[in-house]
C-alpha positions as CSV (number, residue, x, y, z in Angstrom):
1,M,-106.2,-44.4,37.5
2,I,-105.7,-40.7,36.9
3,P,-108.9,-38.7,37.6
4,T,-110.4,-37.3,34.4
5,D,-110.3,-33.7,35.6
6,L,-106.6,-33.9,36.3
7,L,-105.9,-35.8,33.0
8,V,-107.6,-33.2,30.7
9,G,-106.0,-30.3,32.5
10,S,-102.5,-31.8,32.6
11,A,-102.7,-33.1,29.0
12,T,-103.7,-29.6,27.8
13,A,-100.9,-27.9,29.7
14,F,-98.3,-30.4,28.4
15,T,-99.5,-30.4,24.8
16,V,-99.8,-26.6,24.5
17,S,-96.4,-26.1,26.1
18,I,-94.4,-28.7,24.1
19,L,-96.1,-27.9,20.7
20,L,-96.0,-24.1,20.9
21,T,-92.4,-24.1,22.2
22,G,-91.4,-26.3,19.3
23,I,-93.2,-24.2,16.7
24,W,-91.5,-21.1,18.2
25,I,-88.0,-22.6,17.9
26,R,-88.5,-23.9,14.4
27,S,-90.0,-20.6,13.1
28,L,-87.2,-18.5,14.5
29,Q,-84.5,-20.9,13.3
30,N,-86.1,-21.1,9.8
31,R,-86.4,-17.3,9.7
32,L,-82.8,-16.9,10.7
33,N,-81.6,-19.1,7.8
34,T,-83.6,-17.4,5.1
35,V,-83.1,-13.6,5.7
36,D,-80.4,-11.2,4.6
37,E,-77.5,-10.3,6.8
38,Q,-79.1,-7.1,8.1
39,E,-82.3,-8.8,9.3
40,R,-80.2,-11.7,10.6
41,M,-78.4,-9.3,12.9
42,L,-81.7,-7.9,14.1
43,L,-83.1,-11.3,14.8
44,L,-80.0,-12.3,16.8
45,K,-80.1,-9.1,18.8
46,F,-83.8,-9.3,19.8
47,F,-84.9,-12.9,19.6
48,F,-81.7,-14.9,20.2
49,G,-79.4,-15.1,23.2
50,K,-75.8,-16.2,23.5
51,D,-75.4,-19.5,25.4
52,M,-72.9,-18.1,27.9
53,N,-71.8,-21.4,29.4
54,K,-70.5,-22.9,26.2
55,P,-67.3,-22.0,24.3
56,G,-67.7,-20.2,21.0
57,E,-70.7,-18.3,19.6
58,I,-73.8,-20.4,20.1
59,Y,-77.1,-18.5,19.9
60,V,-80.4,-19.9,21.0
61,P,-84.0,-18.6,20.7
62,R,-85.2,-16.6,23.6
63,Y,-88.6,-16.3,25.3
64,G,-89.4,-20.0,25.1
65,G,-90.7,-20.0,28.6
66,L,-93.7,-17.9,27.5
67,W,-95.2,-21.0,25.9
68,A,-94.9,-22.9,29.2
69,V,-96.8,-20.2,31.0
70,I,-99.5,-20.2,28.3
71,G,-99.7,-24.0,28.5
72,I,-100.3,-23.8,32.3
73,V,-102.9,-21.1,31.8
74,F,-104.8,-23.2,29.2
75,G,-104.5,-26.3,31.5
76,L,-106.1,-24.5,34.4
77,L,-108.9,-23.0,32.2
78,V,-109.6,-26.5,30.8
79,L,-109.8,-27.8,34.4
80,E,-112.4,-25.2,35.2
81,A,-114.3,-25.8,32.0
82,Y,-114.4,-29.5,32.8
83,Y,-116.3,-28.8,36.0
84,V,-118.5,-26.1,34.6
85,Y,-119.7,-28.0,31.5
86,L,-119.5,-31.6,32.6
87,Q,-120.2,-31.4,36.3
88,G,-122.4,-28.4,36.3
89,I,-120.5,-26.5,39.0
90,R,-118.1,-23.7,39.4
91,Y,-115.0,-25.3,40.9
92,F,-112.8,-22.9,43.0
93,I,-113.4,-20.4,40.3
94,T,-112.1,-17.5,42.3
95,E,-108.8,-19.2,43.2
96,I,-108.2,-20.6,39.7
97,F,-108.9,-17.4,37.9
98,S,-106.8,-15.4,40.3
99,I,-103.8,-17.7,39.6
100,V,-104.5,-17.5,35.9
101,T,-104.4,-13.7,36.1
102,L,-101.2,-13.9,38.3
103,L,-99.5,-16.0,35.6
104,I,-100.5,-13.6,32.9
105,L,-99.2,-10.6,34.9
106,G,-96.0,-12.4,35.8
107,G,-95.3,-13.4,32.2
108,F,-96.0,-9.9,30.9
109,I,-93.7,-8.2,33.5
110,G,-91.0,-10.8,32.8
111,L,-91.3,-10.1,29.1
112,L,-90.9,-6.4,29.7
113,D,-87.8,-7.1,31.7
114,D,-86.4,-9.4,29.0
115,I,-86.9,-6.7,26.4
116,Y,-86.0,-3.5,28.2
117,G,-83.9,-4.7,31.2
118,L,-85.8,-3.1,34.1
119,P,-83.7,-1.5,36.9
120,I,-83.8,-3.5,40.1
121,K,-86.0,-1.0,41.9
122,H,-88.6,-1.1,39.1
123,R,-88.3,-4.9,38.9
124,L,-89.1,-5.2,42.6
125,L,-92.1,-2.9,42.3
126,A,-93.3,-4.7,39.1
127,T,-93.1,-8.1,40.7
128,L,-95.1,-6.7,43.7
129,L,-97.9,-6.0,41.3
130,I,-98.1,-9.7,40.4
131,S,-99.7,-10.4,43.9
132,I,-102.7,-8.2,43.2
133,P,-105.0,-11.0,42.0
134,L,-104.4,-13.1,45.2
135,A,-104.6,-10.1,47.4
136,T,-107.8,-8.9,45.8
137,V,-109.7,-12.2,46.6
138,K,-108.1,-12.6,50.0
139,A,-106.6,-15.9,49.1
140,G,-105.2,-18.2,51.8
141,V,-105.7,-18.5,55.5
142,S,-104.8,-15.5,57.7
143,Q,-104.1,-17.6,60.8
144,I,-100.5,-18.4,61.2
145,S,-99.0,-20.7,63.9
146,F,-95.9,-19.6,65.8
147,P,-93.8,-21.7,68.2
148,K,-94.6,-21.0,71.9
149,I,-97.2,-18.4,70.8
150,G,-99.8,-20.4,69.1
151,K,-102.1,-19.3,66.3
152,L,-102.2,-15.6,65.4
153,D,-104.8,-14.2,63.1
154,L,-103.2,-11.5,60.9
155,G,-106.5,-10.5,59.3
156,I,-106.2,-8.2,56.3
157,Y,-102.5,-7.8,56.9
158,Y,-102.0,-11.3,55.7
159,S,-103.6,-10.5,52.3
160,L,-102.3,-6.9,51.9
161,L,-98.8,-7.4,53.4
162,L,-97.6,-11.0,53.6
163,V,-99.1,-12.3,50.4
164,P,-97.5,-9.4,48.3
165,I,-94.2,-9.9,50.0
166,G,-94.4,-13.7,49.4
167,I,-95.2,-13.4,45.8
168,M,-92.6,-10.7,45.1
169,G,-90.0,-12.7,47.1
170,A,-90.7,-16.0,45.3
171,S,-90.7,-14.5,41.8
172,N,-87.4,-12.7,42.3
173,A,-85.8,-15.5,44.1
174,F,-86.7,-18.0,41.4
175,N,-85.3,-15.6,38.9
176,M,-81.9,-15.4,40.7
177,L,-80.9,-19.0,40.5
178,A,-80.9,-19.3,36.7
179,G,-78.8,-19.1,33.5
180,Y,-78.0,-22.8,32.9
181,N,-79.6,-25.2,30.5
182,G,-82.5,-26.9,32.2
183,L,-81.9,-25.4,35.6
184,E,-85.0,-23.2,36.1
185,A,-87.4,-25.7,34.6
186,G,-85.7,-28.6,36.4
187,M,-86.0,-26.8,39.8
188,A,-89.6,-26.0,39.1
189,S,-90.3,-29.6,38.2
190,I,-88.8,-30.9,41.5
191,I,-90.6,-28.3,43.7
192,L,-93.9,-28.8,42.0
193,S,-93.5,-32.6,42.4
194,G,-92.9,-32.0,46.1
195,Y,-96.0,-29.8,46.3
196,A,-98.1,-32.4,44.5
197,L,-97.0,-35.2,46.9
198,Y,-97.5,-33.1,50.0
199,A,-100.9,-31.8,48.9
200,F,-102.2,-35.3,47.9
201,H,-101.0,-36.8,51.2
202,H,-102.6,-34.0,53.3
203,G,-105.9,-33.9,51.3
204,K,-105.4,-30.6,49.7
205,Y,-106.9,-31.5,46.4
206,L,-107.0,-28.1,44.8
207,S,-103.3,-27.4,45.3
208,Y,-102.6,-31.0,44.1
209,Q,-104.4,-30.2,40.9
210,L,-102.6,-26.9,40.5
211,A,-99.2,-28.5,41.1
212,V,-99.7,-31.4,38.7
213,I,-101.1,-29.2,35.9
214,S,-98.3,-26.7,36.3
215,L,-95.8,-29.6,36.4
216,A,-97.1,-30.8,33.1
217,G,-96.7,-27.4,31.5
218,V,-93.1,-27.1,32.8
219,L,-92.2,-30.6,31.6
220,G,-93.4,-29.7,28.1
221,F,-91.0,-26.8,28.1
222,L,-88.2,-28.7,29.7
223,Y,-88.1,-31.1,26.8
224,W,-86.8,-28.2,24.7
225,N,-84.8,-26.5,27.4
226,R,-82.8,-29.5,28.7
227,Y,-79.1,-29.6,27.9
228,P,-78.2,-28.7,25.2
229,A,-81.0,-26.1,25.3
230,R,-82.8,-25.3,22.1
231,T,-84.5,-22.3,23.8
232,F,-84.1,-20.2,26.9
233,P,-86.9,-19.6,29.4
234,G,-86.4,-15.9,29.9
235,N,-87.8,-13.8,32.8
236,T,-91.2,-14.5,31.3
237,F,-90.9,-18.0,32.7
238,T,-89.0,-17.2,36.0
239,Y,-91.3,-14.4,37.2
240,A,-94.5,-16.2,36.4
241,V,-93.5,-19.6,37.7
242,G,-91.8,-18.2,40.8
243,A,-95.0,-16.3,41.6
244,L,-97.0,-19.5,40.9
245,L,-94.9,-21.5,43.3
246,A,-95.8,-19.1,46.1
247,A,-99.5,-18.9,45.0
248,I,-100.0,-22.6,45.3
249,V,-98.9,-22.8,48.9
250,I,-100.8,-19.6,49.8
251,V,-104.1,-20.9,48.3
252,D,-104.1,-24.1,50.3
253,N,-102.1,-22.9,53.4
254,F,-98.9,-24.9,53.5
255,E,-96.5,-22.0,53.4
256,K,-94.0,-23.6,55.8
257,F,-93.4,-26.5,53.5
258,G,-93.1,-24.2,50.5
259,V,-90.5,-22.0,52.2
260,T,-88.5,-25.1,53.1
261,L,-88.2,-26.1,49.5
262,F,-86.8,-22.6,48.7
263,A,-83.7,-23.2,50.9
264,L,-81.3,-23.0,47.9
265,Y,-82.8,-19.7,46.9
266,F,-82.2,-18.3,50.4
267,L,-78.6,-19.4,50.0
268,E,-78.5,-17.8,46.6
269,L,-79.7,-14.5,48.2
270,A,-77.1,-14.7,50.9
271,L,-74.3,-15.2,48.4
272,F,-75.7,-12.4,46.2
273,L,-75.7,-10.0,49.1
274,T,-72.1,-11.1,49.9
275,G,-71.2,-10.2,46.4
276,L,-72.8,-6.8,46.7
277,A,-70.9,-6.2,50.0
278,N,-67.7,-6.9,48.0
279,G,-68.7,-4.6,45.2
280,V,-69.6,-7.4,42.8
281,Y,-73.0,-7.6,41.1
282,K,-72.6,-11.3,40.2
283,Q,-73.5,-13.2,37.1
284,N,-74.3,-16.9,37.6
285,F,-72.5,-18.0,34.4
286,G,-69.2,-19.9,34.7
287,K,-66.1,-19.2,32.5
288,P,-66.3,-21.8,29.7
289,S,-63.0,-23.4,28.6
290,P,-62.3,-24.9,25.2
291,T,-62.9,-28.3,26.7
292,G,-66.4,-27.4,27.7
293,E,-65.7,-27.3,31.4
294,L,-66.6,-24.2,33.5
295,D,-64.2,-22.3,35.7
296,L,-65.2,-19.9,38.5
297,P,-65.9,-16.4,37.2
298,Y,-64.7,-14.7,40.4
299,E,-62.1,-15.3,43.1
300,K,-64.9,-15.9,45.6
301,I,-68.3,-17.7,45.4
302,Y,-71.3,-15.5,44.9
303,S,-73.9,-17.9,43.6
304,V,-75.1,-21.5,44.1
305,T,-73.9,-22.2,40.6
306,H,-70.4,-21.0,41.5
307,L,-70.6,-23.3,44.6
308,A,-71.5,-26.2,42.3
309,I,-68.6,-25.6,40.0
310,Y,-66.3,-25.4,43.1
311,I,-67.6,-28.7,44.5
312,L,-67.3,-30.5,41.2
313,K,-63.7,-29.5,40.8
314,K,-62.9,-30.5,44.4
315,L,-64.5,-33.9,43.8
316,G,-62.5,-34.3,40.6
317,I,-65.6,-34.4,38.4
318,K,-65.7,-32.4,35.2
319,S,-67.4,-29.1,35.9
320,T,-69.5,-29.0,32.7
321,E,-72.7,-27.1,32.5
322,K,-74.6,-30.4,32.5
323,N,-72.9,-31.6,35.6
324,V,-73.5,-28.3,37.4
325,V,-77.2,-28.5,36.7
326,I,-77.3,-32.2,37.8
327,L,-75.6,-31.4,41.1
328,I,-77.9,-28.5,41.9
329,L,-81.0,-30.5,40.9
330,G,-79.8,-33.4,43.0
331,I,-79.4,-31.2,46.0
332,Q,-82.9,-29.8,45.5
333,L,-84.3,-33.3,45.1
334,L,-82.7,-34.4,48.3
335,L,-84.0,-31.4,50.1
336,T,-87.5,-32.0,48.8
337,I,-87.5,-35.7,49.8
338,T,-86.2,-34.8,53.3
339,A,-89.0,-32.2,53.7
340,L,-91.6,-34.7,52.6
341,V,-90.3,-37.4,55.0
342,I,-90.4,-34.9,57.9
343,T,-93.9,-33.7,57.2
344,W,-95.4,-37.0,56.0
């Protein structure tokens, strides 16, 4: 039986996410169909994005990931309210409210990037600011175990140096492997499921609750973002959820497991840097053909998505957007299961 605290938090996150995202999509689509041509062009420019992996001119509402972030925030607040009003205690209030603040900051910075397109230097600095809530409350455990060295207490350097680097790195990494229907939300769902299983098995109940409630909010959004997507997540989603994935492991001290599940993102970074070395600032999108299959956009591979297209073609499987996403999610699932088996 699902504990009541987890049930009310998860149900809130899922309900807010799936309902508000649906309302957002319908309101934009209805508006688009009832305005004159001039306003229609403005709507397409600011509130819709072209689906780059499909042939033709298909435009989809942007910023849908905002409602997933809001859903998770409400889910965590309801979890805290459950303990305050029904149990008479303040339940990890510092940790929960620091993560709520982190999500709001991440979503806001992502929205600014979506609207204005921040330069990469400003983007790195902005995502560094997302770590302030966790650094302020000294979240996590400053003792880190190193092979052959043992435990080393980093003291305030953990909170003021490693936590900001971890949050900035995770939010930007999660934003790099993106651009395909259901990819970002699907990756988040698998990683959060891995977190939840790991935390439950190892008795880390707070991170178990955080992972499950976050998973519920992401799944509510994934309903609308799965192929063919009816809305895009935007950087609002990727920055906030990427930072959240780092925050959960920091709060309950299982960073090594969390880093393991980010293996594909390390590969994405390596391929991205290879592209820069070759004078290419890569895009993840494939080149859509009239049949719906994707071709490689460059002569070389500069993204995990390009690698997936290449593998599918070598295996004789249609390199459609859906199959690219299924392959990448399948690899992430296998990686997560392997990490769980090793650490069980």
